[in-house]
C-alpha positions, -999 to +999 in steps of 0.1 A: -342+013+350-351-025+344-326-043+348-330-054+321-324-024+304-289-014+327-280-052+313-285-040+275-278-007+279-240-026+293-236-051+268-242-022+240-215-008+253-192-029+259-199-039+221-186-004+212-158+002+230-146-038+210-156-024+182-138+008+182-103-009+190-105-034+162-111+001+138-084+016+156-061-020+151-077-019+111-066+021+104-031+016+119-027-012+092-041+003+069-016+031+077+009+008+080+004-005+042-002+027+026+034+032+032+047+003+024+028+011-009+045+039-008+078+030-005+077+001-033+065+029-056+095+047-050+117+014-052+100+004-085+104+033-103+140+036-088+142+004-107+121+016-140+151+045-144+176+022-141+159-003-170+160+030-192+197+037-185+208-001-191+185-002-222+199+033-243+230+023-229+230-011-249+212+007-282+237+031-281+262+006-277+245-005-311+251-044-325+220-066-335+206-066-300+200-030-295+164-031-285+137+000-275+119-007-244+085+026-241+085+019-208+062+050-193+028+032-203+020+060-227 
């Protein structure tokens, strides 16, 4: 193996290691983002349920301000 070939192999191995490290970091960030998104989704569902309850209570009280809103997305 020539010095040039050895240098090329070393450069490729170094680049490969750097790319693997960058990939691992990106995967970690992706997992953190997925966890955050799941928590946000759960919170949105809680808020939708709370809003629905409040609107139902308001509507059950009657009066001209009674409103019905479909929050199910259908």
